[in-house]
C-alpha positions as CSV (number, residue, x, y, z in Angstrom):
1,X,0.0,0.0,0.0
2,X,1.5,3.3,-0.9
3,X,1.2,6.5,0.9
4,X,-1.3,7.9,-1.6
5,X,-3.9,5.3,-0.7
6,X,-3.4,5.8,3.0
7,X,-3.8,9.6,2.5
8,X,-7.0,8.9,0.5
9,X,-8.4,6.7,3.3
10,X,-7.6,9.3,5.9
11,X,-9.2,12.1,3.8
12,X,-12.4,10.0,3.3
13,X,-12.5,9.2,7.0
14,X,-12.1,12.9,7.8
15,X,-14.9,13.9,5.4
16,X,-17.3,11.3,6.9
17,X,-16.3,12.5,10.4
18,X,-16.9,16.2,9.4
19,X,-20.2,15.3,7.9
20,X,-21.4,13.5,11.0
21,X,-20.2,16.5,13.2
22,X,-22.0,18.9,10.8
23,X,-25.3,16.9,11.2
24,X,-24.9,16.8,15.0
25,X,-24.1,20.6,15.1
26,X,-27.2,21.4,12.9
27,X,-29.5,19.4,15.2
28,X,-28.0,21.1,18.3
29,X,-28.4,24.5,16.8
30,X,-32.0,23.7,15.8
31,X,-32.7,22.5,19.3
32,X,-31.1,25.7,20.8
33,X,-33.2,27.9,18.5
34,X,-36.4,26.1,19.5
35,X,-35.5,26.4,23.1
36,X,-34.9,30.2,22.8
37,X,-37.8,30.8,20.5
38,X,-39.5,34.1,21.2
39,X,-36.6,35.4,23.3
40,X,-34.8,38.5,22.3
41,X,-31.9,37.8,24.5
42,X,-30.4,34.5,23.4
43,X,-28.6,33.8,26.7
44,X,-29.3,30.2,27.4
45,X,-28.9,30.6,31.2
46,X,-31.6,33.2,31.4
47,X,-33.9,31.1,29.2
48,X,-33.4,28.1,31.5
49,X,-34.0,30.3,34.6
50,X,-37.3,31.5,33.1
51,X,-38.3,27.9,32.4
52,X,-37.4,26.8,35.9
53,X,-39.3,29.8,37.4
54,X,-42.4,29.0,35.2
55,X,-42.2,25.3,36.4
56,X,-42.0,26.4,40.0
57,X,-45.0,28.7,39.5
58,X,-47.0,25.9,37.9
59,X,-46.1,23.6,40.7
60,X,-47.5,26.1,43.2
61,X,-50.6,26.6,41.2
62,X,-51.2,22.8,41.0
63,X,-50.7,22.5,44.7
64,X,-53.3,25.3,45.3
65,X,-55.7,23.7,42.8
66,X,-55.4,20.4,44.6
67,X,-56.1,22.1,48.0
68,X,-59.2,23.8,46.6
69,X,-60.3,20.5,45.0
70,X,-59.9,18.7,48.4
71,X,-61.9,21.5,50.1
72,X,-64.6,21.2,47.5
73,X,-64.8,17.5,47.9
74,X,-65.2,17.8,51.6
75,X,-67.9,20.5,51.2
76,X,-69.7,18.3,48.7
77,X,-70.1,15.6,51.3
78,X,-72.4,18.0,53.3
79,X,-74.8,18.4,50.4
80,X,-77.8,16.2,49.9
81,X,-76.6,13.5,47.5
82,X,-78.8,10.5,48.2
83,X,-82.6,10.2,48.3
84,X,-85.4,7.7,48.4
85,X,-89.1,8.0,48.2
86,X,-91.5,5.3,49.4
87,X,-95.3,5.6,49.0
88,X,-97.5,3.5,51.2
89,X,-101.0,3.1,52.7
90,X,-100.9,3.4,56.5
91,X,-104.6,3.1,57.2
92,X,-107.0,0.5,55.9
93,X,-109.9,2.9,55.4
94,X,-107.9,5.3,53.1
95,X,-107.6,4.2,49.5
96,X,-104.4,4.3,47.5
97,X,-100.8,4.9,48.5
98,X,-101.2,8.6,49.3
99,X,-98.8,8.6,52.2
100,X,-95.1,8.8,51.7
101,X,-91.7,8.9,53.3
102,X,-88.8,10.7,51.7
103,X,-85.2,10.4,52.9
104,X,-82.6,13.0,52.0
105,X,-79.0,12.1,53.0
106,X,-75.6,13.7,52.4
107,X,-72.4,11.8,51.6
108,X,-71.9,10.8,55.2
109,X,-75.5,9.4,55.4
110,X,-76.6,12.3,57.6
111,X,-79.8,14.2,56.8
112,X,-83.6,14.1,57.3
113,X,-86.5,11.7,56.8
114,X,-89.9,13.3,56.2
115,X,-93.1,11.3,56.6
116,X,-96.5,12.3,55.4
117,X,-99.4,10.3,56.7
118,X,-102.6,10.9,54.7
119,X,-106.0,9.9,56.2
120,X,-109.6,10.9,55.6
121,X,-109.4,13.3,58.6
122,X,-106.3,15.1,57.3
123,X,-102.6,14.9,56.5
124,X,-99.8,14.9,59.1
125,X,-96.2,15.6,58.3
126,X,-93.3,14.4,60.5
127,X,-89.6,15.0,60.2
128,X,-86.7,13.2,61.9
129,X,-83.0,13.7,61.9
130,X,-80.8,11.0,60.5
131,X,-77.2,10.6,61.6
132,X,-75.1,7.9,59.9
133,X,-78.2,6.3,58.4
134,X,-79.6,5.8,61.9
135,X,-82.2,7.8,63.9
136,X,-80.7,10.7,65.9
137,X,-83.4,10.9,68.6
138,X,-86.8,9.3,67.5
139,X,-87.1,5.8,66.3
140,X,-88.0,5.2,62.6
141,X,-91.2,3.6,61.5
142,X,-90.8,0.6,59.2
143,X,-91.3,2.8,56.1
144,X,-88.9,5.4,57.3
145,X,-86.2,2.8,58.0
146,X,-86.7,1.3,54.6
147,X,-86.4,4.8,52.9
148,X,-83.2,5.6,54.8
149,X,-81.6,2.3,54.0
150,X,-82.6,2.6,50.4
151,X,-81.1,6.2,50.2
152,X,-77.9,5.1,52.0
153,X,-77.4,2.4,49.4
154,X,-77.9,4.8,46.5
155,X,-74.9,6.4,44.9
């Protein structure tokens, strides 16, 4: 092998090496330009500081949003979410199921049960407090208990 062939191989290898470096440099410059897009000052350090500051701000905002969502979820448990209505006939002489019981419960199964007893002589309405799907002070009638249990099972 003479020195001319060796020189040719070295030149070809250098050309290939320079081509690969040029491709890598072009990609790097393109990435740098995309990173600094919209910035008048092309100082990469300042651009990165802005990106980090924006990330910190977004992290704080996300934390605040999660706190508000947690508060909202806790407040939601206090709203009436579950209900059940049962119609029945409490007296033999009255026709039809004109009496009813309605249970209104929150997410913790607390709330009220309202009973309306209809007879020929009039209609009476009773309300009882419900705590944890159980009577707070006064015992439930069969229909009230059924309505509360049905409401507590609902989603």
